[in-house]
C-alpha positions as CSV (number, residue, x, y, z in Angstrom):
1,M,7.1,96.6,-42.0
2,F,7.8,93.2,-43.5
3,L,8.9,91.7,-40.2
4,R,5.8,93.0,-38.5
5,L,3.6,91.4,-41.1
6,L,5.5,88.1,-40.8
7,F,5.1,88.1,-37.0
8,V,1.3,88.7,-37.3
9,L,0.9,85.8,-39.8
10,L,2.9,83.4,-37.6
11,S,0.8,84.3,-34.5
12,A,-2.4,83.7,-36.4
13,F,-1.1,80.3,-37.6
14,N,-0.2,79.2,-34.1
15,I,-3.6,80.3,-32.8
16,A,-5.3,78.3,-35.6
17,V,-3.2,75.1,-34.9
18,G,-3.9,75.4,-31.2
19,A,-7.6,75.7,-31.7
20,W,-7.7,72.7,-34.0
21,L,-5.7,70.6,-31.5
22,L,-8.1,71.6,-28.7
23,L,-11.4,71.4,-30.5
24,G,-10.9,69.2,-33.4
25,Q,-9.8,65.8,-31.6
26,P,-12.6,63.2,-31.3
27,Y,-12.0,62.6,-27.6
28,A,-11.3,66.1,-26.4
29,R,-14.9,66.8,-25.5
30,G,-15.3,63.6,-23.4
31,A,-17.0,61.5,-26.0
32,S,-16.8,57.7,-25.4
33,P,-14.6,55.8,-27.9
34,T,-17.0,52.8,-27.8
35,D,-20.7,52.4,-28.6
36,A,-23.3,52.7,-25.9
37,G,-23.8,49.6,-23.8
38,V,-20.4,48.1,-24.7
39,P,-17.9,47.9,-21.7
40,E,-14.7,49.8,-22.1
41,L,-11.5,47.7,-22.4
42,R,-9.0,48.7,-19.7
43,L,-5.4,47.4,-19.1
44,L,-4.8,45.6,-15.8
45,S,-2.2,48.1,-14.9
46,E,-4.9,50.9,-15.2
47,M,-7.2,49.2,-12.7
48,P,-7.2,50.1,-8.9
49,A,-5.3,47.7,-6.7
50,S,-8.4,46.5,-4.9
51,A,-10.1,45.6,-8.2
52,T,-7.0,43.6,-9.3
53,V,-7.0,41.5,-6.1
54,A,-10.7,40.8,-6.3
55,S,-10.4,39.7,-10.0
56,A,-7.6,37.3,-9.1
57,A,-9.6,35.8,-6.3
58,D,-12.6,35.3,-8.5
59,N,-10.5,33.5,-11.1
60,T,-9.1,31.1,-8.5
61,V,-12.5,30.0,-7.4
62,A,-13.7,29.6,-10.9
63,T,-10.8,27.5,-12.0
64,S,-10.1,25.4,-8.9
65,P,-11.5,21.8,-9.5
66,A,-13.9,20.5,-7.0
67,P,-12.7,17.3,-5.2
68,A,-14.2,14.2,-6.7
69,N,-16.8,12.4,-4.6
70,S,-15.6,8.8,-4.2
71,A,-17.6,6.1,-2.5
72,D,-16.3,4.9,0.9
73,T,-14.5,1.6,0.6
74,R,-13.6,-1.2,3.0
75,C,-10.6,-3.4,2.6
76,L,-10.3,-7.0,3.6
77,T,-7.7,-9.7,3.6
78,L,-8.9,-13.3,3.1
79,G,-6.8,-16.4,3.9
80,P,-4.7,-18.3,4.3
81,F,-5.5,-20.4,1.3
82,A,-3.9,-23.9,1.3
83,T,-2.8,-24.0,-2.3
84,P,-2.3,-21.6,-5.2
85,Q,-5.3,-23.2,-6.9
86,D,-7.6,-22.3,-4.0
87,L,-6.4,-18.8,-4.3
88,R,-7.1,-18.6,-8.0
89,N,-10.6,-20.1,-7.4
90,A,-11.3,-17.3,-4.9
91,R,-10.2,-14.6,-7.3
92,Q,-12.5,-15.9,-10.0
93,A,-15.4,-16.2,-7.6
94,L,-15.0,-12.6,-6.3
95,A,-13.8,-10.8,-9.4
96,S,-17.2,-9.2,-10.2
97,E,-17.9,-8.3,-6.6
98,V,-15.0,-6.0,-5.7
99,A,-13.2,-2.9,-7.1
100,R,-9.7,-4.2,-6.8
101,M,-7.8,-7.3,-5.6
102,R,-4.3,-8.6,-5.2
103,S,-2.7,-11.9,-4.3
104,R,0.2,-12.4,-1.8
105,Q,2.4,-15.2,-0.8
106,E,4.1,-15.2,2.6
107,Q,6.3,-17.7,4.4
108,T,5.3,-19.0,7.8
109,T,6.7,-21.6,10.2
110,Q,4.4,-24.4,11.2
111,T,5.0,-27.1,13.8
112,S,5.8,-30.4,12.2
113,G,6.1,-32.3,15.5
114,W,8.0,-32.9,18.7
115,W,11.4,-34.6,18.6
116,V,12.9,-36.7,21.4
117,Y,16.6,-37.4,21.1
118,L,19.9,-37.9,22.8
119,P,22.5,-35.2,22.2
120,A,25.3,-35.9,19.8
121,T,28.4,-37.6,21.1
122,G,32.0,-36.9,20.2
123,S,32.3,-39.6,17.7
124,R,30.5,-42.3,15.7
125,A,31.9,-45.0,18.0
126,Q,30.6,-43.2,21.1
127,A,27.1,-42.9,19.5
128,L,27.0,-46.6,18.7
129,Q,28.1,-47.5,22.3
130,L,25.3,-45.3,23.7
131,A,22.8,-47.1,21.3
132,R,23.9,-50.5,22.7
133,K,23.1,-49.2,26.2
134,L,19.6,-48.3,25.1
135,G,19.2,-51.9,23.9
136,Q,20.4,-53.2,27.3
137,H,17.5,-51.2,28.9
138,N,15.0,-52.7,26.4
139,I,14.6,-49.4,24.7
140,S,14.0,-49.8,21.0
141,D,12.8,-47.5,18.1
142,Y,15.9,-45.4,18.0
143,F,18.1,-44.3,15.1
144,V,21.8,-43.1,15.1
145,I,22.2,-40.2,12.7
146,S,25.4,-40.5,10.8
147,S,25.7,-37.3,8.8
148,G,24.5,-33.7,8.6
149,E,24.1,-31.1,11.3
150,H,22.8,-33.8,13.8
151,S,25.6,-36.3,13.1
152,N,26.1,-38.8,16.0
153,T,22.8,-37.8,17.6
154,I,20.4,-40.6,18.5
155,S,16.8,-40.0,17.4
156,L,14.2,-41.5,19.7
157,G,11.1,-40.5,17.7
158,L,9.2,-37.6,16.1
159,F,5.7,-37.2,17.6
160,K,2.6,-35.3,16.4
161,D,1.1,-35.3,19.9
162,P,3.2,-33.4,22.5
163,T,1.8,-35.6,25.2
164,N,3.2,-38.7,23.7
165,A,6.5,-37.0,23.1
166,R,6.8,-36.0,26.8
167,K,5.9,-39.5,27.9
168,R,8.7,-40.9,25.7
169,R,11.2,-38.4,27.1
170,D,10.3,-39.2,30.7
171,E,10.7,-42.9,30.2
172,L,14.3,-42.3,28.9
173,V,15.2,-40.0,31.7
174,A,13.9,-42.5,34.3
175,A,16.2,-45.1,32.7
176,G,19.2,-42.8,33.2
177,F,19.5,-41.2,29.7
178,A,19.7,-37.4,29.2
179,A,16.9,-37.4,26.7
180,R,15.7,-34.0,25.3
181,L,12.5,-32.8,23.8
182,V,12.3,-30.0,21.2
183,Q,9.5,-28.7,19.0
184,R,10.3,-29.0,15.3
185,G,9.0,-26.6,12.7
186,E,9.1,-26.2,8.9
187,T,8.7,-23.1,6.7
188,V,5.7,-23.4,4.4
189,P,4.0,-20.9,2.0
190,E,0.7,-19.2,2.8
191,Y,-1.5,-17.5,0.2
192,W,-3.6,-14.4,0.9
193,L,-6.1,-12.3,-1.1
194,D,-6.5,-8.6,-0.5
195,L,-9.8,-7.0,-1.5
196,V,-11.2,-3.4,-2.0
197,A,-15.0,-3.3,-1.9
198,A,-17.5,-0.4,-1.8
199,D,-18.5,0.2,1.8
200,G,-22.2,0.0,0.9
201,S,-21.8,-3.3,-1.1
202,R,-23.2,-6.5,0.4
203,L,-20.1,-8.5,-0.1
204,D,-20.5,-11.9,1.6
205,W,-17.4,-13.8,0.5
206,R,-18.4,-16.9,2.5
207,D,-21.2,-17.7,0.1
208,R,-18.7,-17.8,-2.8
209,I,-15.5,-19.4,-1.3
210,R,-15.6,-23.0,-0.2
211,S,-12.0,-23.4,1.0
212,T,-11.7,-24.6,4.6
213,G,-9.7,-22.7,7.1
214,V,-10.1,-19.3,5.4
215,G,-10.9,-16.2,7.5
216,S,-10.9,-12.5,7.0
217,H,-9.7,-9.3,8.8
218,S,-9.6,-5.6,7.9
219,T,-6.5,-4.3,6.3
220,A,-5.1,-1.1,4.9
221,C,-6.4,-0.1,1.5
222,F,-4.2,-0.2,-1.5
């Protein structure tokens, strides 16, 4: 009798607990856990795959910076300037007209004249003997080089005009001497100025630079 009563009481207790769990929870009847009009927060893992991809794409567009719009530029090289002071004057004259500038120094070879000479002999004595033969042919204005890379060579003149140099050589050849003619050069510095200016700017550097012999050409921008 007692066991039957205990069984009935336990059954009634289980039924009561089950009913409370089913009917007593606040979300069991489909009620929304948020107020009306407020969107529900959902974890990214709970969202459909298509919605996740779309969300990532929207974020990329929103955060990708747009490329900056820069004015078209044109780049020039001016030169050569004869001296560093001419270059500095040009920089000062154009400083307010350009976006950027830079100075450059380059080495170049310039013709210094045309040299007429007799090739070096084997010794100093032979060179002097050859010089005496020049005198016997009434050929003057020569010089026997006694040292350096042209030792024992007889110099017969350095000419600015190539026509005069060829005439001198031909006279010596006609007199029976193996005269030679060679162009002489020297290494000198050249000074250049590179400019970056807005393409729409009206940069007329000729109105500001008075140095003679200066030209311009397009160059790569820097």
